[in-house]
A tleap script that builds the chain and sets N, CA, C and O, in Angstrom:
source leaprc.protein.ff14SB
mol = sequence {
  NMET THR THR ARG THR THR LEU LEU ALA LEU
  ALA ALA LEU ILE ALA PHE PRO LEU THR ALA
  ALA ALA GLN ALA PRO ALA PRO ALA ARG SER
  ALA PRO GLN GLY ASP ARG LEU ARG GLY ALA
  ASP PHE ALA GLY PHE TRP ALA ALA GLN PRO
  ASP GLY ARG ALA GLY VAL GLU ILE ARG VAL
  GLN GLY ALA GLN ILE THR ALA ARG GLU LEU
  PHE ASN THR ARG ALA ALA GLY ARG CYS GLY
  THR GLU GLY ARG GLY ARG LEU THR GLY PHE
  THR SER ARG LEU ASN PHE ARG GLY ARG CYS
  SER ASP GLY SER ARG THR SER GLU THR TRP
  CYS SER VAL THR LEU GLU THR ARG ASP ARG
  ILE SER SER ARG CYS GLY ASN GLY HIE THR
  THR THR LEU HIE ARG VAL ARG CGLY
}
set mol.1.N position { 18.290 8.198 3.414 }
set mol.1.CA position { 16.933 8.271 2.640 }
set mol.1.C position { 16.184 9.234 3.413 }
set mol.1.O position { 16.588 9.438 4.557 }
set mol.2.N position { 15.173 9.863 3.006 }
set mol.2.CA position { 14.614 11.138 3.406 }
set mol.2.C position { 13.161 10.403 3.978 }
set mol.2.O position { 12.662 9.405 3.460 }
set mol.3.N position { 12.764 10.926 4.830 }
set mol.3.CA position { 11.386 10.599 5.371 }
set mol.3.C position { 10.264 10.531 4.283 }
set mol.3.O position { 9.555 9.531 4.170 }
set mol.4.N position { 10.129 11.653 3.473 }
set mol.4.CA position { 9.347 11.749 2.500 }
set mol.4.C position { 9.601 10.493 1.477 }
set mol.4.O position { 8.583 10.019 0.972 }
set mol.5.N position { 10.553 10.051 1.208 }
set mol.5.CA position { 10.961 8.926 0.241 }
set mol.5.C position { 10.358 7.702 0.937 }
set mol.5.O position { 9.612 6.991 0.264 }
set mol.6.N position { 10.622 7.352 2.330 }
set mol.6.CA position { 10.379 6.305 2.868 }
set mol.6.C position { 8.570 6.297 2.934 }
set mol.6.O position { 7.882 5.324 2.625 }
set mol.7.N position { 8.116 7.448 3.349 }
set mol.7.CA position { 6.638 7.304 3.307 }
set mol.7.C position { 5.933 7.060 1.942 }
set mol.7.O position { 4.897 6.395 1.901 }
set mol.8.N position { 6.494 7.599 0.819 }
set mol.8.CA position { 6.104 7.015 -0.455 }
set mol.8.C position { 6.172 5.740 -0.678 }
set mol.8.O position { 5.176 5.184 -1.138 }
set mol.9.N position { 7.232 5.069 -0.433 }
set mol.9.CA position { 7.469 3.609 -0.651 }
set mol.9.C position { 6.557 2.854 0.088 }
set mol.9.O position { 5.957 1.931 -0.464 }
set mol.10.N position { 6.358 3.149 1.370 }
set mol.10.CA position { 5.392 2.602 2.154 }
set mol.10.C position { 4.061 2.537 1.773 }
set mol.10.O position { 3.501 1.442 1.711 }
set mol.11.N position { 3.503 3.532 1.520 }
set mol.11.CA position { 2.200 3.797 1.075 }
set mol.11.C position { 2.051 3.027 -0.292 }
set mol.11.O position { 0.970 2.503 -0.564 }
set mol.12.N position { 3.083 2.955 -1.126 }
set mol.12.CA position { 2.967 2.136 -2.546 }
set mol.12.C position { 2.840 0.673 -2.187 }
set mol.12.O position { 1.960 -0.061 -2.636 }
set mol.13.N position { 3.904 0.263 -1.239 }
set mol.13.CA position { 3.723 -1.259 -0.930 }
set mol.13.C position { 2.505 -1.575 -0.514 }
set mol.13.O position { 2.079 -2.643 -0.953 }
set mol.14.N position { 1.832 -0.994 0.178 }
set mol.14.CA position { 0.469 -1.428 0.645 }
set mol.14.C position { -0.512 -1.298 -0.501 }
set mol.14.O position { -1.179 -2.317 -0.680 }
set mol.15.N position { -0.755 -0.303 -1.306 }
set mol.15.CA position { -1.516 -0.127 -2.444 }
set mol.15.C position { -1.772 -1.069 -3.365 }
set mol.15.O position { -2.872 -1.470 -3.745 }
set mol.16.N position { -0.411 -1.489 -3.797 }
set mol.16.CA position { -0.451 -2.495 -4.876 }
set mol.16.C position { -1.011 -3.586 -4.647 }
set mol.16.O position { -1.880 -3.903 -5.459 }
set mol.17.N position { -0.754 -4.476 -3.572 }
set mol.17.CA position { -1.348 -5.903 -3.504 }
set mol.17.C position { -2.641 -5.522 -3.278 }
set mol.17.O position { -3.341 -6.325 -3.895 }
set mol.18.N position { -3.325 -4.721 -2.721 }
set mol.18.CA position { -4.940 -4.736 -2.442 }
set mol.18.C position { -5.489 -4.674 -4.129 }
set mol.18.O position { -6.323 -5.467 -4.565 }
set mol.19.N position { -4.939 -3.731 -4.845 }
set mol.19.CA position { -5.381 -3.662 -6.227 }
set mol.19.C position { -5.366 -5.103 -6.822 }
set mol.19.O position { -6.369 -5.561 -7.369 }
set mol.20.N position { -4.270 -5.767 -6.708 }
set mol.20.CA position { -3.946 -6.956 -7.403 }
set mol.20.C position { -4.990 -8.035 -6.674 }
set mol.20.O position { -5.379 -8.980 -7.360 }
set mol.21.N position { -5.367 -7.933 -5.542 }
set mol.21.CA position { -6.282 -9.015 -4.937 }
set mol.21.C position { -7.680 -8.963 -5.282 }
set mol.21.O position { -8.434 -9.936 -5.297 }
set mol.22.N position { -8.001 -7.707 -5.572 }
set mol.22.CA position { -9.483 -7.361 -5.750 }
set mol.22.C position { -9.885 -7.692 -7.154 }
set mol.22.O position { -11.090 -7.637 -7.400 }
set mol.23.N position { -8.988 -8.055 -8.191 }
set mol.23.CA position { -9.372 -8.248 -9.481 }
set mol.23.C position { -8.742 -9.867 -9.915 }
set mol.23.O position { -8.919 -10.397 -11.012 }
set mol.24.N position { -8.085 -10.382 -8.918 }
set mol.24.CA position { -7.693 -11.710 -9.249 }
set mol.24.C position { -8.694 -12.747 -9.388 }
set mol.24.O position { -9.423 -12.951 -8.417 }
set mol.25.N position { -8.853 -13.461 -10.478 }
set mol.25.CA position { -9.782 -14.552 -10.808 }
set mol.25.C position { -9.631 -15.848 -10.058 }
set mol.25.O position { -10.560 -16.609 -9.786 }
set mol.26.N position { -8.286 -16.029 -9.733 }
set mol.26.CA position { -7.846 -17.369 -9.209 }
set mol.26.C position { -7.273 -16.988 -7.867 }
set mol.26.O position { -7.158 -15.814 -7.516 }
set mol.27.N position { -6.850 -18.220 -6.988 }
set mol.27.CA position { -6.328 -17.996 -6.098 }
set mol.27.C position { -4.680 -17.878 -6.017 }
set mol.27.O position { -3.919 -18.410 -6.825 }
set mol.28.N position { -4.349 -17.216 -5.081 }
set mol.28.CA position { -2.714 -16.956 -5.046 }
set mol.28.C position { -1.995 -18.399 -5.104 }
set mol.28.O position { -2.609 -19.432 -4.838 }
set mol.29.N position { -0.868 -18.377 -5.412 }
set mol.29.CA position { 0.020 -19.813 -5.315 }
set mol.29.C position { 0.003 -20.291 -4.081 }
set mol.29.O position { -0.193 -21.504 -4.016 }
set mol.30.N position { 0.174 -19.614 -2.879 }
set mol.30.CA position { 0.086 -20.402 -1.544 }
set mol.30.C position { -1.310 -20.373 -1.106 }
set mol.30.O position { -1.509 -20.799 0.032 }
set mol.31.N position { -2.299 -19.965 -1.764 }
set mol.31.CA position { -3.719 -20.090 -1.171 }
set mol.31.C position { -4.399 -21.388 -1.581 }
set mol.31.O position { -4.429 -21.770 -2.751 }
set mol.32.N position { -5.028 -22.149 -0.405 }
set mol.32.CA position { -5.727 -23.239 -0.605 }
set mol.32.C position { -6.987 -23.004 -1.516 }
set mol.32.O position { -7.578 -21.927 -1.592 }
set mol.33.N position { -7.338 -24.201 -2.229 }
set mol.33.CA position { -8.532 -23.785 -3.104 }
set mol.33.C position { -9.756 -23.658 -2.246 }
set mol.33.O position { -9.954 -24.418 -1.298 }
set mol.34.N position { -10.633 -22.626 -2.607 }
set mol.34.CA position { -11.698 -22.234 -1.660 }
set mol.34.C position { -11.349 -20.949 -0.669 }
set mol.34.O position { -12.159 -20.271 -0.037 }
set mol.35.N position { -9.861 -20.810 -0.722 }
set mol.35.CA position { -9.448 -19.635 -0.098 }
set mol.35.C position { -8.998 -18.565 -0.720 }
set mol.35.O position { -7.967 -18.000 -0.355 }
set mol.36.N position { -9.748 -18.150 -1.771 }
set mol.36.CA position { -9.123 -17.158 -2.822 }
set mol.36.C position { -9.085 -15.880 -2.318 }
set mol.36.O position { -9.935 -15.505 -1.510 }
set mol.37.N position { -8.055 -15.055 -2.765 }
set mol.37.CA position { -7.678 -13.970 -2.613 }
set mol.37.C position { -8.485 -12.654 -3.318 }
set mol.37.O position { -8.425 -12.524 -4.540 }
set mol.38.N position { -9.085 -11.886 -2.662 }
set mol.38.CA position { -9.893 -10.954 -3.124 }
set mol.38.C position { -9.371 -9.394 -2.844 }
set mol.38.O position { -8.587 -9.228 -1.909 }
set mol.39.N position { -9.738 -8.406 -3.532 }
set mol.39.CA position { -9.321 -6.991 -3.160 }
set mol.39.C position { -9.806 -6.616 -1.805 }
set mol.39.O position { -9.015 -6.040 -1.058 }
set mol.40.N position { -11.022 -6.877 -1.400 }
set mol.40.CA position { -11.575 -6.730 -0.210 }
set mol.40.C position { -11.014 -7.193 0.963 }
set mol.40.O position { -11.115 -6.702 2.087 }
set mol.41.N position { -10.392 -8.214 0.596 }
set mol.41.CA position { -9.694 -8.849 1.940 }
set mol.41.C position { -8.486 -8.217 2.200 }
set mol.41.O position { -7.892 -8.538 3.230 }
set mol.42.N position { -7.972 -7.315 1.407 }
set mol.42.CA position { -6.740 -6.638 1.861 }
set mol.42.C position { -6.941 -5.133 2.152 }
set mol.42.O position { -5.921 -4.490 2.398 }
set mol.43.N position { -8.009 -4.561 2.155 }
set mol.43.CA position { -8.359 -3.242 2.630 }
set mol.43.C position { -8.250 -3.408 4.131 }
set mol.43.O position { -8.800 -4.343 4.714 }
set mol.44.N position { -7.520 -2.472 4.754 }
set mol.44.CA position { -7.448 -2.415 5.927 }
set mol.44.C position { -5.979 -1.836 6.277 }
set mol.44.O position { -5.400 -1.228 5.376 }
set mol.45.N position { -5.294 -1.996 7.617 }
set mol.45.CA position { -4.335 -1.336 8.327 }
set mol.45.C position { -3.109 -2.150 8.050 }
set mol.45.O position { -3.223 -3.367 8.200 }
set mol.46.N position { -1.736 -1.576 7.597 }
set mol.46.CA position { -0.693 -2.163 7.317 }
set mol.46.C position { 0.317 -1.667 8.245 }
set mol.46.O position { 0.181 -0.498 8.607 }
set mol.47.N position { 1.518 -2.479 8.795 }
set mol.47.CA position { 2.447 -1.968 9.301 }
set mol.47.C position { 3.887 -2.362 8.963 }
set mol.47.O position { 3.927 -3.459 8.406 }
set mol.48.N position { 4.971 -1.837 9.122 }
set mol.48.CA position { 6.391 -2.186 8.560 }
set mol.48.C position { 6.782 -3.420 9.263 }
set mol.48.O position { 7.500 -4.213 8.653 }
set mol.49.N position { 6.365 -3.717 10.597 }
set mol.49.CA position { 6.814 -4.850 11.177 }
set mol.49.C position { 5.707 -5.957 11.630 }
set mol.49.O position { 4.709 -5.526 12.208 }
set mol.50.N position { 5.811 -7.193 11.428 }
set mol.50.CA position { 4.766 -8.090 12.005 }
set mol.50.C position { 4.376 -7.579 13.474 }
set mol.50.O position { 5.266 -7.331 14.287 }
set mol.51.N position { 3.096 -7.438 13.772 }
set mol.51.CA position { 2.447 -7.143 14.996 }
set mol.51.C position { 2.965 -5.712 15.311 }
set mol.51.O position { 3.227 -5.453 16.485 }
set mol.52.N position { 3.134 -4.764 14.356 }
set mol.52.CA position { 3.722 -3.462 14.691 }
set mol.52.C position { 2.210 -2.548 14.607 }
set mol.52.O position { 1.080 -3.037 14.632 }
set mol.53.N position { 2.568 -1.101 14.501 }
set mol.53.CA position { 1.715 -0.439 14.859 }
set mol.53.C position { 1.363 0.295 13.249 }
set mol.53.O position { 2.246 0.783 12.544 }
set mol.54.N position { 0.043 0.250 12.908 }
set mol.54.CA position { -0.385 0.717 11.464 }
set mol.54.C position { 0.088 2.047 11.187 }
set mol.54.O position { -0.071 3.046 11.890 }
set mol.55.N position { 0.721 1.945 10.022 }
set mol.55.CA position { 1.392 3.281 9.291 }
set mol.55.C position { 0.743 3.597 7.973 }
set mol.55.O position { 0.955 4.665 7.398 }
set mol.56.N position { -0.117 2.586 7.456 }
set mol.56.CA position { -0.792 2.826 6.233 }
set mol.56.C position { -2.160 2.229 6.253 }
set mol.56.O position { -2.352 1.129 6.773 }
set mol.57.N position { -3.149 2.949 5.682 }
set mol.57.CA position { -4.512 2.615 5.460 }
set mol.57.C position { -4.853 2.280 3.987 }
set mol.57.O position { -4.571 3.051 3.069 }
set mol.58.N position { -5.397 1.237 3.829 }
set mol.58.CA position { -5.610 0.894 2.093 }
set mol.58.C position { -7.109 0.675 2.193 }
set mol.58.O position { -7.635 -0.096 2.995 }
set mol.59.N position { -7.801 1.486 1.232 }
set mol.59.CA position { -9.177 1.313 0.992 }
set mol.59.C position { -9.540 0.725 -0.483 }
set mol.59.O position { -8.714 0.962 -1.365 }
set mol.60.N position { -10.531 0.090 -0.777 }
set mol.60.CA position { -10.722 -0.565 -1.972 }
set mol.60.C position { -12.383 -0.240 -2.201 }
set mol.60.O position { -13.226 -0.398 -1.318 }
set mol.61.N position { -12.593 0.126 -3.235 }
set mol.61.CA position { -14.035 0.507 -3.708 }
set mol.61.C position { -14.008 0.357 -5.197 }
set mol.61.O position { -13.429 1.133 -5.957 }
set mol.62.N position { -14.899 -1.044 -5.663 }
set mol.62.CA position { -14.777 -1.494 -6.877 }
set mol.62.C position { -13.602 -1.758 -7.579 }
set mol.62.O position { -13.128 -2.857 -7.291 }
set mol.63.N position { -12.930 -1.074 -8.458 }
set mol.63.CA position { -11.747 -1.596 -8.968 }
set mol.63.C position { -10.571 -0.448 -8.587 }
set mol.63.O position { -9.405 -0.556 -8.967 }
set mol.64.N position { -11.139 0.798 -7.678 }
set mol.64.CA position { -10.206 1.575 -7.354 }
set mol.64.C position { -9.483 1.213 -6.076 }
set mol.64.O position { -10.089 0.619 -5.184 }
set mol.65.N position { -8.190 1.553 -5.952 }
set mol.65.CA position { -7.703 1.488 -4.480 }
set mol.65.C position { -6.933 2.523 -4.440 }
set mol.65.O position { -6.359 3.105 -5.361 }
set mol.66.N position { -6.954 2.803 -2.902 }
set mol.66.CA position { -6.269 4.151 -2.477 }
set mol.66.C position { -5.452 3.799 -1.132 }
set mol.66.O position { -5.996 3.259 -0.168 }
set mol.67.N position { -4.301 4.104 -1.160 }
set mol.67.CA position { -3.517 3.914 0.278 }
set mol.67.C position { -3.005 5.243 0.703 }
set mol.67.O position { -2.742 6.132 -0.107 }
set mol.68.N position { -2.871 5.359 1.964 }
set mol.68.CA position { -2.515 6.906 2.275 }
set mol.68.C position { -1.590 6.279 3.765 }
set mol.68.O position { -1.825 5.238 4.379 }
set mol.69.N position { -0.697 7.132 3.999 }
set mol.69.CA position { -0.007 6.917 5.266 }
set mol.69.C position { -0.898 7.471 6.483 }
set mol.69.O position { -1.746 8.306 6.166 }
set mol.70.N position { -0.827 7.176 7.586 }
set mol.70.CA position { -1.558 7.677 8.868 }
set mol.70.C position { -0.721 8.646 9.354 }
set mol.70.O position { 0.451 8.329 9.561 }
set mol.71.N position { -1.123 9.876 9.600 }
set mol.71.CA position { -0.609 10.813 10.361 }
set mol.71.C position { -0.940 10.711 11.895 }
set mol.71.O position { -2.119 10.585 12.223 }
set mol.72.N position { -0.027 10.755 12.775 }
set mol.72.CA position { -0.106 10.674 14.171 }
set mol.72.C position { -0.021 12.118 14.892 }
set mol.72.O position { -0.538 12.440 15.962 }
set mol.73.N position { 0.807 12.937 13.981 }
set mol.73.CA position { 1.024 14.049 14.410 }
set mol.73.C position { 0.860 15.030 13.361 }
set mol.73.O position { 0.735 14.619 12.208 }
set mol.74.N position { 0.839 16.489 13.643 }
set mol.74.CA position { 0.579 17.512 12.421 }
set mol.74.C position { 1.868 18.458 12.496 }
set mol.74.O position { 1.808 19.665 12.265 }
set mol.75.N position { 3.053 17.771 12.847 }
set mol.75.CA position { 4.238 18.738 13.023 }
set mol.75.C position { 4.652 19.259 11.635 }
set mol.75.O position { 4.725 18.592 10.603 }
set mol.76.N position { 4.936 20.703 11.810 }
set mol.76.CA position { 5.155 21.581 10.386 }
set mol.76.C position { 6.368 20.788 9.745 }
set mol.76.O position { 7.358 20.371 10.347 }
set mol.77.N position { 6.074 20.665 8.370 }
set mol.77.CA position { 7.191 19.974 7.345 }
set mol.77.C position { 7.024 18.459 7.296 }
set mol.77.O position { 7.695 17.834 6.475 }
set mol.78.N position { 6.220 17.847 8.075 }
set mol.78.CA position { 5.738 16.410 7.961 }
set mol.78.C position { 5.212 16.138 6.805 }
set mol.78.O position { 4.361 16.939 6.418 }
set mol.79.N position { 5.490 15.131 6.043 }
set mol.79.CA position { 4.791 14.852 4.845 }
set mol.79.C position { 4.473 13.156 4.679 }
set mol.79.O position { 5.293 12.332 5.083 }
set mol.80.N position { 3.507 12.857 4.197 }
set mol.80.CA position { 2.994 11.641 4.088 }
set mol.80.C position { 2.914 11.232 2.564 }
set mol.80.O position { 3.461 11.878 1.670 }
set mol.81.N position { 2.202 10.134 2.377 }
set mol.81.CA position { 1.850 9.961 1.000 }
set mol.81.C position { 0.503 9.411 0.794 }
set mol.81.O position { -0.219 8.930 1.667 }
set mol.82.N position { 0.247 9.533 -0.451 }
set mol.82.CA position { -1.286 8.969 -0.719 }
set mol.82.C position { -1.157 8.513 -2.294 }
set mol.82.O position { -0.698 9.225 -3.187 }
set mol.83.N position { -1.600 7.330 -2.425 }
set mol.83.CA position { -1.240 6.495 -3.851 }
set mol.83.C position { -2.740 6.418 -4.339 }
set mol.83.O position { -3.612 6.634 -3.498 }
set mol.84.N position { -3.092 6.134 -5.609 }
set mol.84.CA position { -4.113 5.807 -6.188 }
set mol.84.C position { -4.028 4.956 -7.307 }
set mol.84.O position { -3.039 5.158 -8.012 }
set mol.85.N position { -4.840 4.003 -7.684 }
set mol.85.CA position { -4.419 3.317 -8.893 }
set mol.85.C position { -5.727 2.245 -8.986 }
set mol.85.O position { -6.724 2.399 -8.280 }
set mol.86.N position { -5.597 1.269 -9.842 }
set mol.86.CA position { -6.624 0.451 -10.239 }
set mol.86.C position { -6.388 -1.045 -9.978 }
set mol.86.O position { -5.251 -1.394 -10.297 }
set mol.87.N position { -7.174 -2.027 -9.478 }
set mol.87.CA position { -6.893 -3.346 -9.175 }
set mol.87.C position { -6.431 -3.996 -10.442 }
set mol.87.O position { -7.210 -3.929 -11.392 }
set mol.88.N position { -5.331 -4.593 -10.604 }
set mol.88.CA position { -5.143 -5.298 -12.165 }
set mol.88.C position { -4.424 -6.811 -11.758 }
set mol.88.O position { -3.565 -7.305 -12.489 }
set mol.89.N position { -4.883 -7.463 -10.518 }
set mol.89.CA position { -4.246 -8.729 -10.344 }
set mol.89.C position { -3.243 -8.829 -9.327 }
set mol.89.O position { -3.341 -7.910 -8.514 }
set mol.90.N position { -2.418 -9.541 -9.121 }
set mol.90.CA position { -1.519 -9.714 -7.868 }
set mol.90.C position { -0.458 -8.877 -7.868 }
set mol.90.O position { 0.250 -8.800 -6.864 }
set mol.91.N position { -0.199 -8.126 -9.007 }
set mol.91.CA position { 0.887 -7.157 -9.042 }
set mol.91.C position { 0.440 -6.023 -9.689 }
set mol.91.O position { -0.012 -6.214 -10.818 }
set mol.92.N position { 0.449 -4.725 -9.207 }
set mol.92.CA position { -0.261 -3.601 -9.758 }
set mol.92.C position { 0.724 -2.550 -9.610 }
set mol.92.O position { 1.760 -2.702 -8.962 }
set mol.93.N position { 0.367 -1.371 -10.272 }
set mol.93.CA position { 0.948 -0.343 -10.364 }
set mol.93.C position { 0.173 0.846 -9.775 }
set mol.93.O position { -0.960 1.014 -10.226 }
set mol.94.N position { 0.618 1.702 -8.827 }
set mol.94.CA position { 0.027 3.010 -8.178 }
set mol.94.C position { 0.881 4.214 -8.146 }
set mol.94.O position { 2.084 4.159 -7.892 }
set mol.95.N position { 0.283 5.229 -8.391 }
set mol.95.CA position { 1.022 6.458 -8.669 }
set mol.95.C position { 0.674 7.189 -7.168 }
set mol.95.O position { -0.449 7.319 -6.680 }
set mol.96.N position { 2.076 7.663 -6.535 }
set mol.96.CA position { 1.862 8.164 -5.251 }
set mol.96.C position { 2.510 9.596 -5.340 }
set mol.96.O position { 3.344 9.863 -6.204 }
set mol.97.N position { 2.088 10.482 -4.419 }
set mol.97.CA position { 2.415 11.803 -4.519 }
set mol.97.C position { 2.370 12.252 -2.783 }
set mol.97.O position { 1.478 11.894 -2.014 }
set mol.98.N position { 3.264 12.901 -2.502 }
set mol.98.CA position { 3.404 13.239 -0.880 }
set mol.98.C position { 2.297 14.612 -0.745 }
set mol.98.O position { 1.981 15.541 -1.487 }
set mol.99.N position { 1.940 14.180 0.566 }
set mol.99.CA position { 1.087 15.274 1.118 }
set mol.99.C position { 1.589 15.825 2.409 }
set mol.99.O position { 1.898 14.998 3.266 }
set mol.100.N position { 1.704 16.953 2.652 }
set mol.100.CA position { 2.616 17.656 3.779 }
set mol.100.C position { 1.611 18.335 4.910 }
set mol.100.O position { 0.674 19.009 4.483 }
set mol.101.N position { 1.730 18.223 5.924 }
set mol.101.CA position { 1.156 18.977 6.987 }
set mol.101.C position { 0.873 20.416 6.742 }
set mol.101.O position { -0.127 20.957 7.213 }
set mol.102.N position { 1.657 20.977 6.083 }
set mol.102.CA position { 1.594 22.397 5.641 }
set mol.102.C position { 0.731 22.618 4.558 }
set mol.102.O position { 0.478 23.802 4.335 }
set mol.103.N position { 0.145 21.662 3.729 }
set mol.103.CA position { -0.542 21.418 2.628 }
set mol.103.C position { 0.199 21.641 1.327 }
set mol.103.O position { -0.391 22.044 0.324 }
set mol.104.N position { 1.463 21.383 1.346 }
set mol.104.CA position { 2.300 21.360 0.220 }
set mol.104.C position { 2.236 19.934 -0.456 }
set mol.104.O position { 1.731 18.983 0.141 }
set mol.105.N position { 2.759 19.825 -1.705 }
set mol.105.CA position { 2.550 18.731 -2.054 }
set mol.105.C position { 4.097 18.181 -2.566 }
set mol.105.O position { 4.905 19.057 -2.874 }
set mol.106.N position { 4.469 16.913 -2.651 }
set mol.106.CA position { 5.890 16.475 -3.133 }
set mol.106.C position { 5.592 16.222 -4.522 }
set mol.106.O position { 4.507 16.446 -5.059 }
set mol.107.N position { 6.756 15.677 -5.143 }
set mol.107.CA position { 6.854 15.034 -6.631 }
set mol.107.C position { 5.984 13.684 -6.440 }
set mol.107.O position { 5.828 13.034 -5.405 }
set mol.108.N position { 5.465 13.449 -7.720 }
set mol.108.CA position { 4.813 11.984 -7.742 }
set mol.108.C position { 5.953 10.875 -8.216 }
set mol.108.O position { 6.943 11.082 -8.918 }
set mol.109.N position { 5.524 9.674 -7.635 }
set mol.109.CA position { 6.486 8.646 -7.939 }
set mol.109.C position { 5.500 7.379 -8.389 }
set mol.109.O position { 4.288 7.587 -8.326 }
set mol.110.N position { 5.903 6.250 -8.779 }
set mol.110.CA position { 5.001 4.981 -9.102 }
set mol.110.C position { 5.818 4.009 -8.087 }
set mol.110.O position { 6.954 4.153 -7.634 }
set mol.111.N position { 4.861 2.963 -7.874 }
set mol.111.CA position { 5.365 1.833 -7.144 }
set mol.111.C position { 4.639 0.732 -7.815 }
set mol.111.O position { 3.499 0.903 -8.249 }
set mol.112.N position { 5.361 -0.563 -7.927 }
set mol.112.CA position { 4.702 -1.882 -8.367 }
set mol.112.C position { 4.664 -2.663 -7.038 }
set mol.112.O position { 5.675 -2.910 -6.380 }
set mol.113.N position { 3.271 -3.072 -6.662 }
set mol.113.CA position { 3.060 -3.756 -5.379 }
set mol.113.C position { 2.647 -5.049 -5.588 }
set mol.113.O position { 1.825 -5.130 -6.501 }
set mol.114.N position { 2.928 -6.076 -5.065 }
set mol.114.CA position { 2.704 -7.506 -5.177 }
set mol.114.C position { 2.390 -8.044 -3.840 }
set mol.114.O position { 3.144 -8.121 -2.870 }
set mol.115.N position { 1.033 -8.441 -3.955 }
set mol.115.CA position { 0.216 -9.274 -2.962 }
set mol.115.C position { 0.956 -10.640 -2.741 }
set mol.115.O position { 0.738 -11.539 -3.554 }
set mol.116.N position { 1.744 -10.837 -1.784 }
set mol.116.CA position { 2.399 -12.049 -1.404 }
set mol.116.C position { 1.479 -13.134 -0.636 }
set mol.116.O position { 1.537 -14.284 -1.073 }
set mol.117.N position { 0.596 -12.863 0.520 }
set mol.117.CA position { -0.289 -13.512 1.180 }
set mol.117.C position { -1.207 -12.524 1.778 }
set mol.117.O position { -0.875 -11.343 1.880 }
set mol.118.N position { -2.350 -12.966 2.178 }
set mol.118.CA position { -3.172 -12.414 2.723 }
set mol.118.C position { -2.853 -11.193 3.995 }
set mol.118.O position { -3.629 -10.306 4.350 }
set mol.119.N position { -1.629 -11.442 4.465 }
set mol.119.CA position { -1.067 -10.973 5.397 }
set mol.119.C position { 0.293 -9.839 5.097 }
set mol.119.O position { 0.794 -9.062 5.910 }
set mol.120.N position { 0.607 -10.022 3.882 }
set mol.120.CA position { 1.992 -9.560 3.776 }
set mol.120.C position { 1.982 -8.904 1.959 }
set mol.120.O position { 1.609 -9.466 0.929 }
set mol.121.N position { 2.428 -7.835 2.132 }
set mol.121.CA position { 2.546 -7.353 0.542 }
set mol.121.C position { 4.128 -6.716 0.495 }
set mol.121.O position { 4.820 -6.633 1.510 }
set mol.122.N position { 4.576 -6.287 -0.841 }
set mol.122.CA position { 5.734 -5.954 -1.116 }
set mol.122.C position { 5.692 -4.981 -2.074 }
set mol.122.O position { 4.763 -4.921 -2.880 }
set mol.123.N position { 6.737 -4.104 -2.066 }
set mol.123.CA position { 6.656 -3.033 -3.243 }
set mol.123.C position { 8.088 -2.723 -3.652 }
set mol.123.O position { 9.114 -2.948 -3.010 }
set mol.124.N position { 7.948 -2.143 -4.886 }
set mol.124.CA position { 9.398 -1.562 -5.527 }
set mol.124.C position { 8.926 -0.464 -6.154 }
set mol.124.O position { 7.993 -0.570 -6.951 }
set mol.125.N position { 9.536 0.796 -5.861 }
set mol.125.CA position { 9.046 2.123 -6.492 }
set mol.125.C position { 10.220 2.642 -7.526 }
set mol.125.O position { 11.370 2.207 -7.583 }
set mol.126.N position { 9.686 3.593 -8.258 }
set mol.126.CA position { 10.492 4.319 -9.228 }
set mol.126.C position { 11.580 4.986 -8.686 }
set mol.126.O position { 12.475 5.256 -9.488 }
set mol.127.N position { 11.742 5.336 -7.480 }
set mol.127.CA position { 12.592 5.976 -6.748 }
set mol.127.C position { 13.611 5.116 -6.220 }
set mol.127.O position { 14.602 5.589 -5.664 }
set mol.128.N position { 13.407 3.714 -6.377 }
set mol.128.CA position { 14.438 2.722 -5.940 }
set mol.128.C position { 14.295 2.154 -4.434 }
set mol.128.O position { 15.109 1.421 -3.873 }
set mol.129.N position { 13.174 2.614 -3.939 }
set mol.129.CA position { 12.757 2.163 -2.646 }
set mol.129.C position { 12.045 0.873 -2.657 }
set mol.129.O position { 11.204 0.756 -3.549 }
set mol.130.N position { 12.220 -0.206 -1.782 }
set mol.130.CA position { 11.651 -1.376 -1.517 }
set mol.130.C position { 11.242 -1.561 -0.201 }
set mol.130.O position { 11.965 -1.177 0.718 }
set mol.131.N position { 10.041 -2.168 0.031 }
set mol.131.CA position { 9.593 -2.505 1.245 }
set mol.131.C position { 8.622 -3.869 1.610 }
set mol.131.O position { 8.178 -4.519 0.664 }
set mol.132.N position { 8.376 -4.191 2.713 }
set mol.132.CA position { 7.442 -5.231 2.799 }
set mol.132.C position { 6.545 -4.718 3.987 }
set mol.132.O position { 7.006 -4.197 5.003 }
set mol.133.N position { 5.137 -4.940 3.724 }
set mol.133.CA position { 4.332 -4.556 4.882 }
set mol.133.C position { 3.569 -5.689 5.656 }
set mol.133.O position { 3.526 -6.794 5.116 }
set mol.134.N position { 3.133 -5.561 6.536 }
set mol.134.CA position { 2.263 -6.721 7.329 }
set mol.134.C position { 1.193 -6.214 7.705 }
set mol.134.O position { 1.099 -5.052 8.101 }
set mol.135.N position { 0.002 -7.245 7.606 }
set mol.135.CA position { -1.426 -6.703 8.165 }
set mol.135.C position { -1.452 -6.446 9.627 }
set mol.135.O position { -0.806 -7.127 10.424 }
set mol.136.N position { -2.223 -5.436 9.969 }
set mol.136.CA position { -2.419 -5.303 11.353 }
set mol.136.C position { -3.707 -5.768 11.768 }
set mol.136.O position { -4.701 -5.371 11.160 }
set mol.137.N position { -3.830 -6.705 12.902 }
set mol.137.CA position { -4.848 -7.286 13.268 }
set mol.137.C position { -5.461 -6.617 14.432 }
set mol.137.O position { -4.767 -5.839 15.086 }
set mol.138.N position { -6.746 -6.849 14.775 }
set mol.138.CA position { -7.407 -6.314 15.858 }
set mol.138.C position { -7.924 -5.007 15.863 }
set mol.138.O position { -8.508 -4.577 16.858 }
savepdb mol mol.pdb
quit
């Protein structure tokens, strides 16, 4: 699996759950009454491992959601992803496109992202990649 494919999947995983949470009218299955999930609750930083280093940032503004991979270096040929979509419940679909350090763009793909809990999201992408991301605290 290429770095570009992995980055696209990671960005997608984060972006979809936020979208779903922002427009959800009712609490998630595991959320107690009064502890409803909202899109704004899921904006933030996400990692591939619990207590890991943030690799994805998700922002929510109204019904719009944006997920992007965080670049720690500007190495030549290094590509990350940026995804955009609309909040549509606990499972949403975002379109992602790679953005490289040299300014070039990669092909577009879509990902279906599901908000599992306030601290965990999962995704499945059109390119076959699946992943789970965990909220970064602190």
